[in-house]
C-alpha positions in Angstrom: -8.1 43.4 18.7 -11.2 44.3 20.7 -13.4 42.1 18.5 -10.8 39.3 18.7 -10.8 39.5 22.5 -14.6 39.3 22.8 -15.7 36.3 24.8 -12.2 35.6 26.2 -11.4 35.5 29.9 -8.8 37.8 31.2 -6.1 35.1 31.2 -7.0 34.1 27.7 -6.6 37.8 26.6 -3.3 37.9 28.4 -2.1 34.7 26.7 -3.1 36.1 23.2 -1.4 39.4 23.9 1.8 37.7 25.1 1.8 35.6 21.9 1.5 38.7 19.8 4.2 40.5 21.9 6.6 37.5 21.6 6.1 37.4 17.8 6.7 41.1 17.4 9.7 41.0 19.6 11.7 38.3 17.8 9.5 36.8 15.2 9.0 33.6 17.2 6.0 32.7 19.3 7.7 30.7 21.9 7.8 31.7 25.6 8.1 30.2 29.1 5.2 30.0 31.4 7.3 31.7 34.1 7.8 34.8 31.9 4.1 34.9 31.2 3.3 34.6 34.9 5.8 37.3 35.8 4.6 39.8 33.1 1.0 39.6 34.3 1.7 39.1 38.1 0.0 35.7 38.0 0.8 33.7 41.2 0.3 30.3 39.7 -0.8 29.4 36.2 -1.5 25.7 36.3 -1.2 23.3 33.4 -4.9 22.8 33.5 -5.5 26.5 33.1 -3.0 26.7 30.2 -4.7 23.8 28.5 -8.2 25.3 28.8 -7.0 28.8 27.7 -4.9 27.4 24.8 -7.8 25.4 23.5 -10.0 28.5 23.5 -7.4 30.7 21.9 -6.8 28.0 19.2 -10.4 28.4 18.2 -10.1 32.1 17.4 -11.0 33.1 13.8 -10.8 36.3 11.8 -13.2 37.2 9.0 -13.5 39.7 6.2 -16.9 40.5 4.9 -17.9 42.8 2.0 -21.7 43.1 1.9 -21.6 45.2 -1.3 -19.6 42.7 -3.3 -21.4 39.7 -1.6 -18.1 38.1 -0.4 -16.6 36.9 2.8 -13.5 35.1 4.0 -12.6 33.4 7.3 -9.5 31.9 8.7 -8.1 30.6 12.0 -5.7 32.9 13.9 -3.5 30.0 15.0 -2.4 26.9 13.1 -1.5 25.0 16.2 -0.2 25.2 19.8 2.0 23.2 22.0 2.8 23.3 25.7 5.6 21.1 27.1 7.5 21.5 30.4 6.5 25.1 30.9 7.2 26.2 27.3 4.4 27.5 25.1 4.8 27.3 21.3 2.2 29.0 19.2 2.2 28.7 15.4 0.3 31.5 13.7 -1.8 30.8 10.5 0.1 32.0 7.5 -2.4 34.8 6.9 -2.0 36.2 10.4 1.8 36.8 10.5 1.8 39.9 8.2 -1.1 41.4 10.2 0.6 40.8 13.6 3.9 42.3 12.3 2.0 45.2 10.7 0.5 46.0 14.1 3.9 46.7 15.4 4.8 49.0 12.5 1.6 51.0 13.0 2.0 51.3 16.7 -1.4 49.8 17.5 0.1 47.3 19.8 -1.1 46.5 23.3 1.0 48.2 26.1 1.6 45.3 28.4 2.8 47.6 31.2 -0.8 48.9 31.3 -2.7 45.7 30.6 -0.7 43.6 33.0 -2.4 45.6 35.8 -6.0 44.7 34.6 -8.0 42.5 36.8 -11.0 42.0 34.4 -11.5 41.1 30.8 -13.9 44.0 30.5 -11.0 46.4 31.3 -9.0 44.9 28.5 -11.8 45.2 25.9 -12.5 48.8 27.0 -8.8 49.6 26.7 -8.7 48.2 23.1 -11.8 50.2 22.0 -10.4 53.5 23.5 -7.0 52.9 22.0 -8.6 52.4 18.6 
């Protein structure tokens, strides 16, 4: 997670974490903006902010590299995203769903009660490294 969060703003990290949380909670990555704002004590998350942050999150990629076998593989984290009338809908890439659900089983998930208090993206990255 720490590598995945690199280069993201605090709000972008929060949006990614909430997407993971929602998926682990009920298998569906769909949530209301108001719930997101409430969880992270955000006064006002404007549609322009949501658009900018969603575009950045949509560009996230994961890679596996094996230098000994001279192989590598890359894929996008999300297939697509939609925002309409205060409702976020994130569609994970097929390869990511098992990984996201496996995080829950191995208890390596982000504790949103802790991270919701963070005021900086650096705090989030440090938290992920220390937790690992």
